[in-house]
N, C-alpha and C positions, 0 to 999 in steps of 0.2 A: 200624355195619352194621345194615341193616334186618332186624329179628328178629320172627318170628311164632311164638307159642306156640299150639299146637293142642290142644284138649281136647274129645273126644267126650263126649256126655252122653245118658243115658237115666234118667229118674227121679232126678235129682241135686238136687232142690230144697233138700234139707237141707244140701248141701255147696257149691253153686255160688257163693253170696255170699262164703264164706270164701276159695275159690279166687280169685275175681276180686279181692277186696280184697288178698290176699297179692301177687298179680301186679302190681296197680296200684302197690303200695308199693315194688316192686323197682326199676323203671326206667321213666321216662316215655316212653322210645322203644320199649319192648316193645309189640307188638300182640298181642291175644288173639283167637283165633277159636274160638268154641264151635260144635260141630256137634251139633245136637240131633236125635235120632231121634223127633221128635214125642211127647215125654214127656207122659203124661197127668197128671203131678203139677205141671205149671206151670213147669218149669225154664226154658223159653224166655221166658216172661213175666217172670221175675226178671231174666234176662239183658237183656231189653229196657229195664228200668228203669235198668240201668247204662249201656246204650248212650245213653240220653238225657243222661247226665252226662259220658261219656267218649267221645272220638272214636276211641280206639284199640281199642275192643271191637267185634267183628263176630260176627254170628250167622247160621248157615245151618241152617234147619230142613228136615229131610228128611221125606218123606211118611209113612214108616213105619219101624219098627225094622229096620235093615239090617245091624247088626253093627259091632263095633269096628274090624275090619280095613278094611272099606270106608269107614268114617268117616275113618280116618287117610289112606287114599288120596285121598278127597275133599279133605281138608285140605291134603295135599301138593300136589295139582294146583292148588288155590286159591292157595296160597303162590307156586308157580312162575309162575302166570299173572299175578301182581301184583308180581313182581320181588323177592321177599324173598331176602336173602343167607343168613340163618340160620333154620332150622326146628327148633322144639322140640316134642316131643310129651310130654304129661303127662296122667295120669288125673285126672278131676274129683272123685274121691271122697276126696281128700286122703291117699291111701295113699302118695303121693310128696310130698316136701317142696318146695314151690315156691321156698323160700329157697335151695335148691341151684342154681337156674338161673344166677345171675350167675357163680358159680365155674366152672360147666360151660361157659358161653359164653366165658369167659376162656380155657379150655383149647382152644377152637377156633382160637386164634391160632397154636397149634403142632401141632394135630391136625386131621385131616379129619372125624373122627367121634368123638363122645363118648357113652358109654353109662353110665347109672347103673342098678344092679341092686339090688333089695331082698334078694337072696340072697347078696351078696358076703361078708357076715359072719354068715351064718345067716339065719333068718327074722326080718324086722323089720316086721311089719304089726300093726296094732292094731284090735280090734273087727271082725275078719273072722269070718264063720261058718266052721265047720270045713270045710264042703263047698267053699267058695271057696278056702280055704287049700290043701286037698288038690288041687283042680283046678289052681291056679296052680303049686304046687310040683311036682305030677305032670307038668305041661306042661314045666316047666324040666328035670326029670329025663329025661323020655321023649325030648326032642329034643336032649339033650346030646351024643349021638353025632354029630349034624351039626356040632357045634362042636369035635370032637375035635382037628382039625388047626389050630385057631385059638386065639387067646388069650382068646376070649370064654368066659365061665363060665356064662351064663344065657341061655335063650331067651326069657324073659319080660323085656321091656324097659320099665321104668317111665318113665324119662326118656331120650329120645334126642335128641341135637342133631346137626345136620349142616349143612355148607355146601351151599347149594342147587345149586351147579354139580356136586356129586357125585351128584345124583339124575338118572337117565336118564329123561327125560320120556316117551319112547315106551313105557316099560314100564307106564305107568298106563292101566288099562282099567277104567273105572267102569261 
């Protein structure tokens, strides 16, 4: 199945090479879309060097910092417009392990949606400033009521995989 991994970036020059190299090592048929919010640290330029070597790496540079949510929406629309069967979202800061992607893609053979959470077994992030940890964990806690009647345990979704036919394209408004 045609799989696209979406990773929004803003000032990820220290992490982007590692992310790309991990994903390239996983599966030659995985495609990677980096959505960069015009990072002043040169993130997009690093991605372009990989694009010169790999045909499965794509880059969308937006004019200004527009936020994580709109970057993912941009990526989902990009994937649907190009006929991808599986869409994966992952952060570029390596706070999620790209090596988990193949196992999660495998789960899509029997599930419509697969979600990985950094909070399933407690907090599992490394080198995060306390402010970011509190914000992330607080977001998870404060929105947990919306998940009360579901089996989901976290509102912060580090890795999400879905079959593209499960996404309702009219809901995308960029």
